[in-house]
C-alpha positions in Angstrom: 24.6 218.9 -71.8 28.0 217.7 -70.3 28.1 220.7 -68.1 24.6 220.5 -66.8 25.2 216.7 -65.8 28.2 217.6 -64.2 26.5 220.5 -62.2 23.8 218.4 -61.1 26.1 215.7 -60.1 28.1 218.5 -57.9 25.0 219.8 -56.6 23.9 215.9 -55.2 27.0 215.4 -53.7 26.9 218.7 -51.5 23.7 217.6 -50.7 24.4 214.0 -49.4 27.6 215.6 -47.8 25.4 217.7 -46.1 22.7 215.3 -45.1 25.4 212.7 -44.0 27.1 215.6 -41.7 23.5 216.6 -40.3 23.1 212.7 -39.4 26.5 212.1 -37.7 25.6 215.0 -35.7 22.9 214.3 -34.7 24.1 210.7 -33.8 27.1 212.7 -31.8 24.4 214.8 -30.0 22.1 211.9 -29.0 24.7 209.7 -27.5 24.2 207.1 -30.2 27.4 205.4 -29.2 26.5 204.9 -25.4 22.7 203.4 -26.2 24.4 201.2 -28.7 26.5 199.9 -25.6 23.5 199.8 -23.5 21.9 197.6 -26.8 24.6 195.5 -26.8 24.5 194.3 -23.1 20.9 193.6 -23.0 21.4 192.0 -26.8 24.3 189.5 -25.4 21.4 188.7 -22.6 18.8 188.3 -25.5 19.9 186.6 -28.2 20.6 182.8 -26.7 16.6 183.4 -25.2 15.4 184.8 -28.8 17.2 181.7 -30.2 15.7 179.2 -28.5 12.2 181.2 -28.6 12.6 180.2 -32.3 13.5 176.7 -31.9 10.6 176.4 -29.0 8.2 177.6 -31.9 9.2 176.4 -35.0 10.0 172.9 -33.1 6.4 172.2 -33.6 6.6 172.6 -37.4 9.7 171.6 -38.4 10.5 169.3 -35.9 13.6 169.5 -33.4 16.4 168.4 -35.6 15.6 170.4 -38.5 14.6 173.1 -36.3 18.0 173.7 -35.1 19.8 173.1 -38.4 17.2 176.0 -39.9 17.9 178.2 -37.0 22.0 177.8 -37.2 21.6 178.7 -40.7 19.9 181.6 -39.8 22.6 182.2 -37.1 25.4 182.2 -39.8 23.5 184.6 -42.1 23.5 187.0 -39.5 26.0 186.8 -36.9 29.5 186.5 -38.6 31.5 186.1 -35.7 31.8 183.6 -32.5 29.0 181.5 -34.3 31.0 177.9 -33.2 30.3 178.7 -29.3 26.9 180.0 -30.0 25.7 176.9 -32.1 27.1 174.5 -29.4 25.4 176.3 -26.7 22.1 176.4 -28.9 21.9 172.9 -29.4 22.7 171.6 -25.6 20.1 173.9 -24.3 17.6 173.0 -26.9 17.9 169.6 -25.6 16.9 170.5 -22.3 12.9 170.1 -23.1 12.1 172.0 -20.0 13.4 175.2 -20.9 11.3 175.4 -23.9 7.8 174.3 -22.5 4.8 176.1 -21.3 6.3 179.0 -19.0 10.0 178.5 -20.3 8.7 180.2 -23.6 6.7 182.8 -21.9 10.2 183.4 -20.1 12.5 183.5 -23.1 9.9 186.1 -24.8 9.9 188.4 -21.4 13.9 187.9 -21.9 14.7 188.3 -25.3 12.4 191.2 -25.5 14.6 193.3 -23.3 17.0 194.6 -26.3 14.1 195.9 -28.2 12.8 198.0 -24.7 16.2 200.0 -24.7 16.0 200.2 -28.6 13.1 201.8 -28.2 14.3 204.6 -26.0 17.2 204.9 -28.0 15.1 205.3 -31.5 12.8 207.9 -29.6 15.5 210.0 -28.9 16.8 210.1 -32.4 13.2 210.8 -33.6 12.8 213.5 -31.2 9.8 211.8 -29.4 9.6 213.6 -26.4 6.6 211.6 -24.7 7.2 209.0 -21.5 6.3 205.4 -22.4 4.3 203.4 -19.6 6.0 200.2 -18.5 3.2 198.0 -20.0 3.2 199.9 -23.2 7.0 199.7 -23.6 7.3 195.9 -23.0 3.9 195.1 -25.2 5.7 197.1 -28.1 8.8 195.2 -27.3 7.0 191.8 -27.5 5.2 192.9 -30.7 8.5 193.8 -32.1 9.5 190.1 -31.1 6.7 188.5 -32.9 7.7 190.6 -36.2 11.1 189.4 -36.2 10.0 186.4 -35.5 7.9 186.1 -38.4 10.8 187.6 -40.6 12.7 184.9 -39.5 9.9 182.2 -40.4 10.0 184.0 -44.2 14.1 183.4 -43.9 13.9 179.9 -43.2 10.7 179.2 -45.4 13.0 180.8 -48.2 15.6 178.7 -47.6 13.3 175.6 -47.9 11.6 176.6 -50.6 14.9 177.0 -52.4 16.0 173.4 -51.7 12.6 172.0 -52.7 12.9 174.0 -56.2 16.5 172.6 -56.5 14.9 169.3 -56.1 12.4 169.2 -58.8 15.3 168.5 -61.7 14.2 171.8 -63.5 16.6 172.2 -66.4 17.5 175.8 -67.2 20.4 175.9 -70.4 21.0 172.4 -70.2 21.5 172.2 -66.5 19.6 171.6 -63.9 19.0 174.6 -61.3 20.8 172.7 -58.3 24.2 172.9 -60.5 24.0 176.8 -60.8 25.6 177.1 -57.3 27.1 180.2 -57.4 23.5 181.7 -58.1 21.8 180.0 -55.3 25.2 180.9 -52.8 24.0 184.7 -53.8 20.1 184.5 -53.4 20.4 182.5 -50.1 23.8 184.1 -48.8 23.6 187.2 -49.5 20.2 188.8 -51.1 17.5 186.7 -48.9 19.7 188.2 -45.6 20.3 191.7 -47.1 16.1 192.1 -47.8 15.0 190.7 -44.8 17.6 193.1 -42.9 16.1 195.8 -44.8 12.7 194.9 -43.8 13.4 194.2 -40.0 15.3 197.8 -39.8 12.4 199.7 -41.7 9.8 198.3 -39.1 11.6 198.8 -36.0 11.9 202.3 -37.2 8.3 202.3 -38.2 6.7 200.9 -35.6 9.0 201.8 -32.4 8.7 205.5 -32.2 6.3 207.3 -30.5 6.0 209.9 -32.9 4.1 209.5 -36.4 7.4 209.3 -38.9 5.8 208.5 -41.9 6.8 205.6 -44.1 9.8 207.1 -46.4 11.7 208.1 -43.3 11.7 204.6 -42.0 12.5 203.0 -45.4 15.8 205.7 -46.1 16.5 204.5 -42.7 16.1 200.8 -43.2 17.8 200.7 -46.7 20.7 202.6 -45.1 20.9 200.3 -41.8 20.4 197.0 -44.0 23.6 198.0 -46.5 26.0 198.9 -43.5 25.0 195.8 -42.0 25.9 194.1 -44.8 29.2 195.7 -45.5 29.8 195.4 -41.5 29.1 192.1 -41.7 31.2 190.5 -44.3 34.2 193.5 -43.2 33.9 192.4 -39.3 34.7 188.4 -40.1 37.2 189.6 -42.2 39.2 191.9 -39.7 38.7 189.0 -36.9 39.7 186.3 -39.1 42.9 187.8 -40.8 43.7 191.1 -38.5 42.3 190.4 -34.8 43.8 187.9 -32.1 40.8 188.2 -29.2 41.8 184.8 -27.9 45.3 186.0 -27.4 44.3 188.8 -25.2 41.2 187.3 -23.3 41.6 183.6 -23.7 38.7 181.7 -23.6 36.4 184.6 -23.5 37.4 185.8 -26.6 34.7 184.3 -28.7 31.9 186.2 -26.2 34.0 189.7 -26.5 33.8 189.4 -30.1 30.2 188.9 -30.3 29.5 191.7 -27.9 31.3 193.9 -30.4 29.4 192.7 -33.1 26.5 193.4 -31.6 27.8 196.9 -30.5 28.6 197.1 -34.0 25.1 196.3 -35.0 23.3 198.6 -32.5 25.7 201.8 -33.6 24.4 200.7 -37.3 20.7 200.4 -36.0 21.1 204.1 -34.1 22.8 205.4 -37.3 19.6 204.2 -39.3 17.6 205.9 -37.4 19.1 208.9 -37.4 19.1 208.6 -41.2 15.6 208.2 -40.8 15.1 211.5 -38.3 17.0 213.4 -40.8 15.1 212.9 -43.7 11.5 213.3 -41.8 12.6 217.0 -40.4 14.2 218.0 -43.9 10.4 217.1 -45.0 8.4 218.7 -42.2 11.0 221.5 -43.1 10.1 222.1 -47.1 6.5 221.1 -46.5 6.2 224.1 -44.0 
């Protein structure tokens, strides 16, 4: 029994190693790091418009002050570095109502969607889609992804608000109110909810951005991989910047911007790597079925 289990474990490790080796080889062949750099550039340009767009849309629902608080909470959950500068800019810009009115919202939507245009190109290469896409179709798909990610953002805000409501009920468990279980709430809101949203977001990106039909299992596997790596990178990168790196000593007042660009770059690497995982899985599945 033990020998059979060990044999299966060895076989599984070999298969996992072979799969990972194929993913990394394909990542290098598809110039994943180069595309990640391009996405980082467009991501830096898009991040403020996207967050301001969130403030503009949610402002009609929650009110301006509450909305800014929720967006900043979202930033803290998903952007572990350069947050102070980003938060200050969001507060200042969101107070300029002319940016968030009418045509301004459309401009934010157009600018913010640019990152998804280049991301779609990178993912199509990763998934082996040779079909060329027209400008209007590419932009329409990018705008749709902005809306989908926006819905996930609203769900994230909704979960936080729902948790606050539940804690306010004074419900008791094991003789203590739910609000007293601070560690549980921190894990739920600070780790579990962001992780689930990350996995769903990556899965949707791998499912709907490619022009080719990739099924569902590949995107789910890629989404899980990217979600796990994203959470590890988020905490690891924050620790590295806080305890080891000193970007301000080299870049001065631009240190926060450089850190933010690096974070978007690492996130882009993870996103493309997840697409390669989905691609290899889809390719292997086709080979087995063929």
